[in-house]
N, C-alpha and C positions, 0 to 999 in steps of 0.2 A: 452774580454769575451762577449759572446752573452747571453742574459737573457730574459725570458718572463714569464708572469703569465698566468696560465690556471685556469678557473673556473670549479669547480666540485660540482655537486649537490648530496648531500648524503641523503637528506630527513630527516625524523623524526624517523629513526630506526638505530640500530647498523649496521655497514657496513664494509666490506672489499671490496673495489671497485677497479677494474682494471683500472689503468691509463697508462698501457704499450703502447697502441696505440698512445696516445698523446706524450709520451716521445720519442717513436720511430720516429714519424713525426718531432719532434723538432730536434732530433739528425741528421736525414737525411737532413733537411734544413740547419743545421749548417755545415754539411759535414766534411770530413777529420777525423783525429784521435784526440782523446782527452778524456776528462772525462765529463760525464753528471752528474751534481750534482742536486739532487732533494730535495727541502726543503718546509716544510709546516709551514707557519708563523701563527700558531694557537697554543694555550696552551693546547688544548684538542684533538689533532690528531697526528697520526704518519704514518710512511711509513714502509712497509715490502716488502722484496723480497721473494716470496713464490709461490709455485704451486697453481694455482687457478682452480676452476671448477671440481676438483676431490674430493671435500669434505674438503680439507685443510683449505679453507676460513671459513667454518662453524666450523671446529675443533679449529681454532684460536679464533673465537668469544666465543666458549664454554670454552676454557682454560682461556680467559680473564674474563669471568663471574665467573669462579671458583676462580681466583686470586683476582679479583676486583669486589666483589658483589655490585649490585645496591641497597644498603640498607642505613640505616641512621648512619652508623659508621663514616662517613667522616667529618672532621673538616670544610672543604670547603663545605658548605651546602646550597648554593642558587640554584635556578633552579629546574629541575626535581629530583625526588628521586634518590639518589646515584650519583648525578652530580660530587661530589668530586673525584670519581674514574677516571673520564675523565681527571682530572688534574694530576693524578698519572701515568696514562697509558704511556705518552711520556718518562718516565724513563725506561719503559720496551720495548716499541715500539718507537724508536727514531723518531724525526720529520725530519730526513734527510736520504739520501742514495746516494751513488755514484756508477756509472756504467761506465766501460770503453767503449769507442766508437772507432771502427776501420772502416775506410772508410765510415763514416756516419751511421754505423749499431751498434746497441746495442750488446754487447757481453754477453748477458744473456745465461745461460745454457738452455738446451732443455725444461725443465719444469718450468723455472723461469719466474715470472711476477712481475711487480712493482705495489704495491697496496697501496692505501690510507686506513688507518685503523681509523675509527671514531666511538667512543662509545657515543658521545655527541648528544643526541636526541633533544637538544634545539637549535642547530645551523645547519640548513639544507644546507647552502651554504659554500663552502670552496674555498680557492685559494691555488695553488701549484706553487712555483717558480722553473722554470727549468733554469739552467745555464750551458752553454757549455764552458769548458776550453780547448782551442785547444792546441795540442802538437807540 
């Protein structure tokens, strides 16, 4: 298995950040057919396969704000206001995704992208583990 960590800077705001180019480059370097497994080793971030750039990323953040308000209801209550919601989010947006790879190319659909979803404004730097399982 080939594996690598990539660094992603999310800043101090809620974000749905496109990591498809890094994933595609890793798959191309690994070459061949197999599975690309993407994993976020953080308790407050997740991964989504979603259309980006047409408003869906903003819609996802709005839906998460409705489902997980940044208020004082959370038992996990250190850090910025509503920080506990960031610890609940990975139950809805999991910290992993797997994409088939054929001939070194991701087999995403036409409008699909791989995105890091991060509501945690207290942690501006993330890592993502990319692992290629050859077939």
